[in-house]
Structure formats: structure tokens, C-alpha cells
C-alpha positions as CSV (number, residue, x, y, z in Angstrom):
1,X,22.4,-6.9,-2.4
2,X,21.7,-5.5,-6.0
3,X,19.4,-8.4,-6.7
4,X,17.5,-8.2,-3.4
5,X,17.1,-4.4,-4.1
6,X,15.7,-5.0,-7.6
7,X,13.3,-7.7,-6.5
8,X,11.9,-5.4,-3.7
9,X,11.5,-2.7,-6.3
10,X,9.6,-5.0,-8.6
11,X,7.4,-6.0,-5.8
12,X,6.8,-2.3,-4.9
13,X,6.0,-1.4,-8.6
14,X,3.6,-4.3,-8.7
15,X,1.8,-3.0,-5.7
16,X,1.5,0.4,-7.1
17,X,0.6,-0.5,-10.6
18,X,-1.8,-3.4,-10.0
19,X,-3.1,-1.6,-6.9
20,X,-3.6,1.6,-8.9
21,X,-5.4,-0.2,-11.7
22,X,-7.7,-2.0,-9.2
23,X,-8.7,1.2,-7.7
24,X,-9.5,2.7,-11.0
25,X,-11.4,-0.5,-11.8
26,X,-13.4,-0.1,-8.5
27,X,-14.2,3.4,-9.0
28,X,-15.5,3.0,-12.5
29,X,-16.9,-0.5,-12.9
30,X,-18.1,-0.9,-9.2
31,X,-19.1,2.8,-9.1
32,X,-17.2,3.8,-6.0
33,X,-16.6,7.2,-7.2
34,X,-13.7,9.8,-8.1
35,X,-11.9,9.2,-4.7
36,X,-11.1,5.7,-5.8
37,X,-10.3,6.7,-9.3
38,X,-8.0,9.5,-8.2
39,X,-6.2,7.3,-5.8
40,X,-5.7,4.6,-8.6
41,X,-4.3,7.4,-10.9
42,X,-1.8,8.5,-8.1
43,X,-0.8,4.9,-7.5
44,X,-0.2,4.4,-11.1
45,X,1.9,7.5,-11.3
46,X,4.0,6.2,-8.4
47,X,4.6,3.0,-10.3
48,X,6.4,5.0,-13.1
49,X,8.7,6.4,-10.5
50,X,9.4,3.3,-8.8
51,X,10.5,1.6,-12.1
52,X,13.2,4.3,-12.5
53,X,14.8,3.1,-9.4
54,X,15.9,-0.2,-10.7
55,X,19.6,-0.6,-10.6
56,X,19.7,-1.7,-14.4
57,X,19.7,1.5,-16.5
58,X,18.1,-0.3,-19.5
59,X,14.5,0.9,-19.8
60,X,13.6,-1.9,-22.2
61,X,15.1,-4.6,-20.0
62,X,13.5,-3.4,-16.7
63,X,10.0,-2.9,-18.4
64,X,10.2,-6.4,-20.2
65,X,11.1,-8.0,-17.1
66,X,8.4,-6.0,-15.1
67,X,5.9,-7.5,-17.5
68,X,6.5,-10.8,-16.0
69,X,6.2,-9.5,-12.5
70,X,3.0,-8.0,-13.5
71,X,1.6,-11.2,-14.8
72,X,2.3,-13.1,-11.7
73,X,1.4,-10.2,-9.4
74,X,-2.0,-9.7,-11.0
75,X,-2.9,-13.3,-10.3
76,X,-1.7,-13.0,-6.9
77,X,-3.7,-9.7,-6.3
78,X,-6.7,-11.5,-7.6
79,X,-6.4,-14.4,-5.1
80,X,-5.8,-12.2,-2.1
81,X,-8.1,-9.2,-2.9
82,X,-10.7,-10.6,-5.0
83,X,-11.0,-14.3,-4.0
84,X,-9.9,-15.3,-7.6
85,X,-9.1,-19.0,-8.0
86,X,-6.3,-19.5,-10.7
87,X,-6.2,-22.6,-12.5
88,X,-3.2,-24.7,-13.1
89,X,-2.4,-23.1,-16.5
90,X,-2.6,-19.6,-14.8
91,X,0.0,-20.8,-12.3
92,X,2.2,-22.5,-14.9
93,X,2.1,-19.4,-17.1
94,X,2.9,-17.1,-14.1
95,X,5.8,-19.3,-13.1
96,X,7.1,-19.2,-16.8
97,X,6.9,-15.4,-16.7
98,X,9.0,-15.4,-13.4
99,X,11.7,-17.5,-14.8
100,X,11.7,-15.0,-17.9
101,X,12.1,-12.2,-15.4
102,X,15.0,-14.1,-13.7
103,X,16.8,-14.6,-17.1
104,X,16.2,-11.0,-18.4
105,X,17.3,-9.2,-15.2
106,X,19.7,-11.7,-13.3
107,X,21.4,-14.0,-15.9
108,X,25.2,-13.3,-16.2
109,X,26.0,-11.1,-19.2
110,X,29.3,-10.8,-21.1
111,X,30.9,-7.3,-21.0
């Protein structure tokens, strides 16, 4: 159950951070205005809180692992929201990152 909770928190964090960054991008780069920018800033703040809910108490480990989730999630966001078509190397790189996440967060550790 702890691994499932952790994975769900990583997914929620990815939506908050990537979505927040996307909203800021839309507000600034696509000239959609301050409402988009402000919404993005709030979502980015929510990401910071979601990360603290991870069962693992080691900040460095959680943020390092989240980096891999962010890589894969950003590509997925681009596909779903912006119609981005990742190349083979994008997909391979994202899968390598997710394997890194699994090793960092869920591999057995000696006490």
C-alpha cells in the first residue's frame, strides 16, 4: 500500500507541477493573461505541498526520484495537451528515468 500511495502522490505532484508550469507558459508565451499565470503559480505551490506527503522522509531521495517522474510526465503532458509526438529516444529516455525512480524509491535497502 505504501508504494501505491507513493506512486499516486508522484502522479499528483506531476500534474500540479507540470500543469502549473504549462499554465504560466500559456499566460506568458501565449499571452493568455494574469489569470493563467496566477493559476499556474498556485498549482506550482500545490506541488511543493504534495511532495511533502511522500512516505519517505528523505527530501533528497524524493526530489531526485520526482525528477524522473517529471521527465516522463512532461513528455506525456505534451502528447495529451499539446499534440507533441515524442521520438524513440524521448520514450527510451523517459523509460530509463522511470527505472531510476523505481530504483531510488522502491529498491530494498539494508537497515
